LOFIBA-924668 format. One record per residue (C-alpha): x, y, z; residue number from 1. Coordinates in steps of 0.05 Angstrom, whole numbers, padded with zeros to 5 digits. Each point is the difference from the previous one (the first is absolute). Example, Ala and Ser with C-alpha at 12.3 -4.5 7.8 and 13.67 -1.06 7.14 Angstrom:
BEGIN
<node u="00246" v="-00090" w="00156" i="1"/>
<node u="00027" v="00069" w="-00013" i="2"/>
***
This chain:
BEGIN
<node u="-00232" v="00577" w="-00798" i="1"/>
<node u="00003" v="-00074" w="-00018" i="2"/>
<node u="00072" v="-00009" w="00024" i="3"/>
<node u="-00019" v="00035" w="00066" i="4"/>
<node u="-00057" v="-00048" w="00010" i="5"/>
<node u="00044" v="-00060" w="-00013" i="6"/>
<node u="00051" v="00027" w="00050" i="7"/>
<node u="-00055" v="00011" w="00051" i="8"/>
<node u="-00027" v="-00070" w="-00006" i="9"/>
<node u="00071" v="-00028" w="00002" i="10"/>
<node u="00013" v="00036" w="00066" i="11"/>
<node u="-00067" v="-00024" w="00029" i="12"/>
<node u="00015" v="-00072" w="-00020" i="13"/>
<node u="00069" v="00003" w="00033" i="14"/>
<node u="-00030" v="00026" w="00065" i="15"/>
<node u="-00054" v="-00054" w="00000" i="16"/>
<node u="00052" v="-00055" w="-00013" i="17"/>
<node u="00043" v="00027" w="00057" i="18"/>
<node u="-00059" v="-00002" w="00048" i="19"/>
<node u="-00014" v="-00072" w="-00020" i="20"/>
<node u="00073" v="-00022" w="00008" i="21"/>
<node u="00011" v="00027" w="00070" i="22"/>
<node u="-00066" v="-00022" w="00029" i="23"/>
<node u="-00025" v="00071" w="00010" i="24"/>
<node u="-00056" v="00036" w="-00035" i="25"/>
<node u="-00072" v="-00022" w="-00014" i="26"/>
<node u="00004" v="-00049" w="-00057" i="27"/>
<node u="-00069" v="-00032" w="-00010" i="28"/>
<node u="00026" v="-00069" w="-00016" i="29"/>
<node u="-00033" v="-00048" w="00050" i="30"/>
<node u="-00019" v="00058" w="00046" i="31"/>
<node u="-00055" v="00007" w="00051" i="32"/>
<node u="-00036" v="00063" w="-00023" i="33"/>
<node u="-00032" v="00016" w="00067" i="34"/>
<node u="00017" v="00061" w="00041" i="35"/>
<node u="00049" v="-00042" w="00040" i="36"/>
<node u="00049" v="-00005" w="-00059" i="37"/>
<node u="00063" v="00034" w="00027" i="38"/>
<node u="00059" v="00015" w="-00047" i="39"/>
<node u="00065" v="-00035" w="00018" i="40"/>
<node u="00045" v="00053" w="00032" i="41"/>
<node u="00071" v="00010" w="-00024" i="42"/>
<node u="00054" v="-00032" w="00044" i="43"/>
<node u="00052" v="00049" w="00026" i="44"/>
<node u="00067" v="-00035" w="-00005" i="45"/>
<node u="00038" v="00057" w="00033" i="46"/>
<node u="-00045" v="-00004" w="00061" i="47"/>
<node u="00010" v="-00075" w="00005" i="48"/>
<node u="00075" v="00010" w="-00005" i="49"/>
<node u="-00002" v="00051" w="00056" i="50"/>
<node u="-00037" v="-00050" w="00044" i="51"/>
<node u="00056" v="-00050" w="-00011" i="52"/>
<node u="00052" v="00053" w="00018" i="53"/>
<node u="-00038" v="00015" w="00063" i="54"/>
<node u="00001" v="-00073" w="00021" i="55"/>
<node u="00075" v="-00004" w="-00011" i="56"/>
<node u="00009" v="00062" w="00044" i="57"/>
<node u="-00020" v="-00044" w="00059" i="58"/>
<node u="00056" v="-00049" w="-00016" i="59"/>
<node u="-00013" v="-00075" w="-00003" i="60"/>
<node u="-00071" v="-00017" w="00023" i="61"/>
<node u="00018" v="-00064" w="00038" i="62"/>
<node u="-00054" v="-00019" w="00051" i="63"/>
<node u="00019" v="00024" w="00069" i="64"/>
<node u="00044" v="00056" w="-00024" i="65"/>
<node u="-00010" v="00075" w="00010" i="66"/>
<node u="-00005" v="00010" w="-00075" i="67"/>
<node u="-00054" v="-00052" w="-00004" i="68"/>
<node u="-00042" v="00036" w="00052" i="69"/>
<node u="00010" v="00068" w="-00033" i="70"/>
<node u="-00019" v="-00027" w="-00068" i="71"/>
<node u="-00063" v="-00032" w="00028" i="72"/>
<node u="-00022" v="00066" w="00031" i="73"/>
<node u="00013" v="00036" w="-00065" i="74"/>
<node u="-00040" v="-00050" w="-00042" i="75"/>
<node u="-00059" v="00004" w="00048" i="76"/>
<node u="00002" v="00076" w="-00004" i="77"/>
<node u="00002" v="00001" w="-00077" i="78"/>
<node u="-00057" v="-00049" w="-00007" i="79"/>
<node u="-00043" v="00042" w="00047" i="80"/>
<node u="00019" v="00063" w="-00040" i="81"/>
<node u="-00025" v="-00035" w="-00063" i="82"/>
<node u="-00068" v="-00014" w="00033" i="83"/>
<node u="00009" v="-00074" w="00017" i="84"/>
<node u="-00028" v="-00033" w="00062" i="85"/>
<node u="00064" v="-00028" w="00031" i="86"/>
<node u="00007" v="-00064" w="00040" i="87"/>
<node u="00065" v="-00018" w="00035" i="88"/>
<node u="-00002" v="-00076" w="00006" i="89"/>
<node u="00051" v="-00015" w="00054" i="90"/>
<node u="00030" v="-00070" w="00009" i="91"/>
<node u="00062" v="-00034" w="00027" i="92"/>
<node u="00045" v="-00030" w="-00053" i="93"/>
<node u="00043" v="-00059" w="00019" i="94"/>
<node u="00060" v="-00003" w="-00047" i="95"/>
<node u="00039" v="-00062" w="-00020" i="96"/>
<node u="00054" v="00021" w="00049" i="97"/>
<node u="-00051" v="-00007" w="00057" i="98"/>
<node u="-00002" v="00075" w="00011" i="99"/>
<node u="-00069" v="00030" w="00013" i="100"/>
<node u="-00013" v="00070" w="-00026" i="101"/>
<node u="-00061" v="00046" w="00003" i="102"/>
<node u="-00024" v="00011" w="-00071" i="103"/>
<node u="-00057" v="00036" w="-00035" i="104"/>
<node u="-00040" v="-00009" w="-00064" i="105"/>
<node u="-00023" v="00070" w="-00020" i="106"/>
<node u="-00066" v="00001" w="-00037" i="107"/>
<node u="-00033" v="00058" w="-00036" i="108"/>
<node u="-00073" v="-00009" w="-00018" i="109"/>
<node u="-00039" v="00039" w="-00052" i="110"/>
<node u="-00076" v="-00008" w="00002" i="111"/>
<node u="00002" v="-00049" w="00059" i="112"/>
<node u="-00075" v="-00010" w="-00006" i="113"/>
<node u="00003" v="-00029" w="-00070" i="114"/>
<node u="-00010" v="-00075" w="-00008" i="115"/>
<node u="00038" v="00000" w="-00067" i="116"/>
<node u="00074" v="00007" w="00015" i="117"/>
<node u="00070" v="-00005" w="-00030" i="118"/>
<node u="00062" v="-00010" w="00043" i="119"/>
<node u="00065" v="00033" w="-00020" i="120"/>
<node u="00061" v="-00021" w="00039" i="121"/>
<node u="00075" v="00007" w="00010" i="122"/>
<node u="00048" v="-00015" w="00056" i="123"/>
<node u="00031" v="00059" w="00036" i="124"/>
<node u="00056" v="-00032" w="00041" i="125"/>
<node u="00070" v="-00011" w="-00026" i="126"/>
<node u="00050" v="-00057" w="00002" i="127"/>
<node u="00041" v="-00005" w="00065" i="128"/>
<node u="00063" v="-00026" w="-00035" i="129"/>
<node u="00032" v="00008" w="-00069" i="130"/>
<node u="00004" v="-00075" w="-00014" i="131"/>
<node u="-00003" v="-00002" w="-00076" i="132"/>
<node u="00053" v="-00047" w="-00029" i="133"/>
<node u="00016" v="00054" w="-00051" i="134"/>
<node u="00032" v="00046" w="00052" i="135"/>
<node u="00046" v="-00010" w="00060" i="136"/>
<node u="-00002" v="00072" w="00023" i="137"/>
<node u="-00025" v="00012" w="00072" i="138"/>
<node u="-00042" v="-00062" w="-00001" i="139"/>
<node u="-00019" v="00006" w="00074" i="140"/>
<node u="-00030" v="00070" w="-00009" i="141"/>
<node u="-00072" v="00015" w="-00020" i="142"/>
<node u="-00015" v="00026" w="-00070" i="143"/>
<node u="-00036" v="00064" w="-00019" i="144"/>
<node u="-00052" v="-00035" w="-00043" i="145"/>
<node u="-00016" v="00055" w="-00050" i="146"/>
<node u="-00029" v="-00051" w="-00048" i="147"/>
<node u="-00012" v="-00059" w="00046" i="148"/>
<node u="-00054" v="00030" w="00043" i="149"/>
<node u="00007" v="00074" w="-00015" i="150"/>
<node u="-00025" v="00000" w="-00072" i="151"/>
<node u="-00065" v="-00037" w="00014" i="152"/>
<node u="-00016" v="00047" w="00058" i="153"/>
<node u="00017" v="00061" w="-00041" i="154"/>
<node u="-00046" v="-00021" w="-00057" i="155"/>
<node u="-00058" v="-00017" w="00046" i="156"/>
<node u="00005" v="00064" w="00040" i="157"/>
<node u="-00006" v="00038" w="-00066" i="158"/>
<node u="-00060" v="-00044" w="-00018" i="159"/>
<node u="-00030" v="00018" w="00068" i="160"/>
<node u="00011" v="00074" w="-00015" i="161"/>
<node u="-00036" v="-00008" w="-00067" i="162"/>
<node u="-00058" v="-00037" w="00033" i="163"/>
<node u="-00008" v="00056" w="00050" i="164"/>
<node u="-00004" v="00052" w="-00055" i="165"/>
<node u="-00042" v="-00041" w="-00048" i="166"/>
<node u="-00052" v="-00038" w="00041" i="167"/>
<node u="-00032" v="-00064" w="-00026" i="168"/>
<node u="-00054" v="-00046" w="00026" i="169"/>
<node u="00035" v="-00067" w="00009" i="170"/>
<node u="00041" v="-00014" w="00062" i="171"/>
<node u="00076" v="00000" w="-00003" i="172"/>
<node u="00044" v="-00027" w="00056" i="173"/>
<node u="00073" v="00019" w="-00003" i="174"/>
<node u="00038" v="-00048" w="00044" i="175"/>
<node u="00073" v="00010" w="00019" i="176"/>
<node u="00024" v="-00067" w="00026" i="177"/>
<node u="00054" v="00000" w="00054" i="178"/>
<node u="00052" v="-00054" w="00015" i="179"/>
<node u="00002" v="-00027" w="-00071" i="180"/>
<node u="00074" v="00001" w="-00012" i="181"/>
<node u="00029" v="-00032" w="00062" i="182"/>
<node u="-00004" v="-00072" w="-00025" i="183"/>
<node u="00054" v="-00052" w="-00001" i="184"/>
<node u="00036" v="-00006" w="-00066" i="185"/>
<node u="00023" v="-00068" w="-00023" i="186"/>
<node u="00070" v="-00008" w="-00030" i="187"/>
<node u="00007" v="-00026" w="-00070" i="188"/>
<node u="00006" v="-00075" w="-00004" i="189"/>
<node u="-00033" v="-00014" w="00067" i="190"/>
<node u="-00055" v="-00051" w="-00007" i="191"/>
<node u="-00060" v="00004" w="00046" i="192"/>
<node u="-00055" v="-00051" w="00013" i="193"/>
<node u="-00071" v="00022" w="-00015" i="194"/>
<node u="-00013" v="00014" w="00073" i="195"/>
<node u="00064" v="00039" w="00008" i="196"/>
<node u="-00017" v="00041" w="-00062" i="197"/>
<node u="-00069" v="00016" w="00027" i="198"/>
<node u="00028" v="00020" w="00067" i="199"/>
<node u="00051" v="00045" w="-00033" i="200"/>
<node u="-00053" v="00031" w="-00044" i="201"/>
<node u="-00037" v="00023" w="00062" i="202"/>
<node u="00060" v="00040" w="00024" i="203"/>
<node u="-00018" v="00051" w="-00054" i="204"/>
<node u="-00058" v="00048" w="-00007" i="205"/>
<node u="-00020" v="-00004" w="00073" i="206"/>
<node u="-00043" v="00062" w="-00003" i="207"/>
<node u="-00039" v="-00028" w="-00060" i="208"/>
<node u="-00010" v="-00065" w="00039" i="209"/>
<node u="-00028" v="00038" w="00059" i="210"/>
<node u="-00046" v="00043" w="-00043" i="211"/>
<node u="-00025" v="-00061" w="-00037" i="212"/>
<node u="-00020" v="-00032" w="00066" i="213"/>
<node u="-00030" v="00064" w="00027" i="214"/>
<node u="-00035" v="00035" w="-00058" i="215"/>
<node u="-00024" v="00071" w="00014" i="216"/>
<node u="-00053" v="-00008" w="-00054" i="217"/>
<node u="-00049" v="-00054" w="-00021" i="218"/>
<node u="00034" v="-00050" w="-00045" i="219"/>
<node u="-00059" v="-00003" w="-00048" i="220"/>
<node u="00002" v="00075" w="-00011" i="221"/>
<node u="00068" v="-00003" w="-00035" i="222"/>
<node u="00001" v="-00010" w="-00075" i="223"/>
<node u="00076" v="-00011" w="-00002" i="224"/>
<node u="00066" v="00030" w="00022" i="225"/>
<node u="00063" v="00027" w="-00033" i="226"/>
<node u="00068" v="-00004" w="00035" i="227"/>
<node u="00057" v="00046" w="-00021" i="228"/>
<node u="00072" v="-00022" w="00015" i="229"/>
<node u="00062" v="00029" w="-00031" i="230"/>
<node u="-00036" v="00043" w="-00050" i="231"/>
<node u="00047" v="00059" w="-00008" i="232"/>
<node u="00065" v="-00022" w="-00034" i="233"/>
<node u="00022" v="00025" w="-00068" i="234"/>
<node u="-00020" v="-00049" w="-00055" i="235"/>
<node u="-00041" v="-00043" w="00048" i="236"/>
<node u="-00030" v="-00063" w="-00028" i="237"/>
<node u="-00066" v="-00027" w="00027" i="238"/>
<node u="-00016" v="-00070" w="-00025" i="239"/>
<node u="-00063" v="-00037" w="00021" i="240"/>
<node u="00022" v="-00027" w="00068" i="241"/>
<node u="-00012" v="-00074" w="00015" i="242"/>
<node u="-00044" v="00003" w="00062" i="243"/>
<node u="-00040" v="00056" w="-00030" i="244"/>
<node u="-00016" v="-00044" w="-00060" i="245"/>
<node u="-00015" v="-00060" w="00045" i="246"/>
<node u="-00050" v="00037" w="00044" i="247"/>
<node u="-00024" v="00058" w="-00042" i="248"/>
<node u="00015" v="-00012" w="-00074" i="249"/>
<node u="-00061" v="00039" w="-00027" i="250"/>
<node u="00021" v="00062" w="00040" i="251"/>
<node u="00072" v="-00006" w="-00024" i="252"/>
<node u="-00022" v="-00005" w="-00072" i="253"/>
<node u="-00047" v="00059" w="00001" i="254"/>
<node u="00050" v="00045" w="00037" i="255"/>
<node u="00057" v="-00018" w="-00048" i="256"/>
<node u="-00046" v="00010" w="-00060" i="257"/>
<node u="-00018" v="00069" w="00025" i="258"/>
<node u="00073" v="00017" w="00012" i="259"/>
<node u="00018" v="-00020" w="-00071" i="260"/>
<node u="-00059" v="00040" w="-00028" i="261"/>
<node u="00025" v="00060" w="00039" i="262"/>
<node u="00069" v="-00006" w="-00033" i="263"/>
<node u="00036" v="-00032" w="00059" i="264"/>
<node u="00015" v="-00066" w="-00033" i="265"/>
<node u="00075" v="00012" w="00007" i="266"/>
<node u="-00010" v="-00006" w="00075" i="267"/>
<node u="-00058" v="-00049" w="00005" i="268"/>
<node u="00026" v="-00055" w="-00044" i="269"/>
<node u="-00047" v="-00054" w="-00025" i="270"/>
<node u="00041" v="-00056" w="00029" i="271"/>
<node u="-00018" v="-00049" w="00055" i="272"/>
<node u="00051" v="-00007" w="00055" i="273"/>
<node u="00011" v="-00074" w="00016" i="274"/>
<node u="00014" v="00008" w="00074" i="275"/>
<node u="-00043" v="00033" w="00054" i="276"/>
<node u="00028" v="00053" w="00046" i="277"/>
<node u="-00012" v="-00007" w="00075" i="278"/>
<node u="-00028" v="00069" w="00008" i="279"/>
<node u="-00058" v="00032" w="00039" i="280"/>
<node u="-00050" v="-00022" w="-00053" i="281"/>
<node u="00015" v="-00073" w="00011" i="282"/>
<node u="-00029" v="00002" w="00070" i="283"/>
<node u="-00058" v="00045" w="-00020" i="284"/>
<node u="-00019" v="-00053" w="-00051" i="285"/>
<node u="00012" v="-00062" w="00043" i="286"/>
<node u="-00023" v="00025" w="00069" i="287"/>
<node u="-00051" v="00054" w="-00014" i="288"/>
<node u="-00025" v="-00031" w="-00064" i="289"/>
<node u="00001" v="00067" w="-00035" i="290"/>
<node u="00027" v="00000" w="-00071" i="291"/>
<node u="00060" v="00046" w="-00002" i="292"/>
<node u="00051" v="00009" w="-00055" i="293"/>
<node u="00073" v="00023" w="00006" i="294"/>
<node u="00032" v="00053" w="-00044" i="295"/>
<node u="00073" v="-00013" w="00014" i="296"/>
<node u="00064" v="00014" w="-00038" i="297"/>
<node u="00033" v="-00064" w="-00026" i="298"/>
<node u="00055" v="00008" w="-00053" i="299"/>
<node u="00002" v="-00051" w="-00055" i="300"/>
<node u="00067" v="-00028" w="00024" i="301"/>
<node u="00031" v="00011" w="00069" i="302"/>
<node u="00036" v="-00044" w="00051" i="303"/>
<node u="-00049" v="00020" w="00056" i="304"/>
<node u="-00064" v="00003" w="-00040" i="305"/>
<node u="-00005" v="00075" w="00015" i="306"/>
<node u="00036" v="00064" w="-00018" i="307"/>
<node u="00074" v="00005" w="00016" i="308"/>
<node u="-00015" v="00053" w="00054" i="309"/>
<node u="-00046" v="-00048" w="00039" i="310"/>
<node u="00022" v="-00008" w="00073" i="311"/>
<node u="00062" v="00043" w="-00012" i="312"/>
<node u="00021" v="00070" w="00020" i="313"/>
<node u="-00009" v="00020" w="-00073" i="314"/>
<node u="-00075" v="00002" w="00012" i="315"/>
<node u="-00001" v="00075" w="00010" i="316"/>
<node u="-00034" v="00059" w="-00034" i="317"/>
<node u="00045" v="-00005" w="-00062" i="318"/>
<node u="-00034" v="-00066" w="-00018" i="319"/>
<node u="-00068" v="00034" w="-00007" i="320"/>
<node u="-00025" v="00023" w="-00068" i="321"/>
<node u="-00060" v="00046" w="-00003" i="322"/>
<node u="-00023" v="-00031" w="-00066" i="323"/>
<node u="-00008" v="-00067" w="00033" i="324"/>
<node u="-00038" v="00031" w="00057" i="325"/>
<node u="-00046" v="00034" w="-00050" i="326"/>
<node u="-00014" v="-00064" w="-00038" i="327"/>
<node u="-00018" v="-00039" w="00062" i="328"/>
<node u="-00038" v="00056" w="00034" i="329"/>
<node u="-00041" v="00019" w="-00061" i="330"/>
<node u="-00018" v="-00072" w="-00011" i="331"/>
<node u="-00024" v="-00009" w="00072" i="332"/>
<node u="-00042" v="00063" w="-00005" i="333"/>
<node u="-00029" v="-00024" w="-00066" i="334"/>
<node u="-00019" v="-00067" w="00030" i="335"/>
<node u="-00034" v="00032" w="00061" i="336"/>
<node u="-00038" v="00054" w="-00038" i="337"/>
<node u="-00021" v="-00047" w="-00056" i="338"/>
<node u="-00026" v="-00049" w="00051" i="339"/>
<node u="-00040" v="00058" w="00030" i="340"/>
<node u="-00026" v="00019" w="-00069" i="341"/>
<node u="-00018" v="-00071" w="-00020" i="342"/>
<node u="00054" v="-00002" w="-00054" i="343"/>
<node u="00040" v="-00060" w="00023" i="344"/>
***
């Protein structure tokens, strides 16, 4: 009888530890014990993977293309299916080439009436050329963007599905930025003046710039934002990105601490990245004045600063690892539900 009891308590302790590590369950540490305390749902990595596959079925999602339009219609449909109030924020993007293209930020709102909100974001367009210096193959052709664009959208659509099935009180805005990846890349060794660098910076993340100047919500209702970019590759490494630290260091630190407590320290490394990435969050921070952090894959050593598949035709479904999707998605769900429960 005694050995059976020891075995029973061992099994119970393992289950409780597992719940604590993945952010699910109802651990009482730092909890709000009101009736609004909602357990963190489990992130379905297979579903997120399927959402990425679906995006790739449309082909490259370059603004102005048929695949781009089809993907937009599909995202709108899925967000509505999950119970979100959907806003299609149309705008005209002017690219560095001078070409003007109709573009759309797709926004899914949960609890639009709440004055306590978190913004979750990713870009949904894909690069129009394969201009990485690491590959010379078909450089004038658009890339599929399984990781660079597709992974963030896939994770957030699964987060939206979980929110629809497990309602909470705080507001969540899922924003899919358009026209992020059509900026002008600068060749290695080219020196720019400060003004030239600023002008070039503005060729990127056009959808985020438009959204930041035309907020669909009250700025003071947003606690903070989390941007996902390239969050699906095998063995991804997410250091503390430079601009995130500059504008939202306390948020970075608490999110990375939670990730490490959940057992995801092999992905969310406790290392500060020295350089900032010109990504959607930069303009959300500098134009909208909303603190937003960037979860972005940056290997420890690489010629481009990003994964070897970045802006190449290798960025296809084979790059995606379901374990990475699970780590990022479960963390995002844990942050949102813990904020709702007063645990952050």
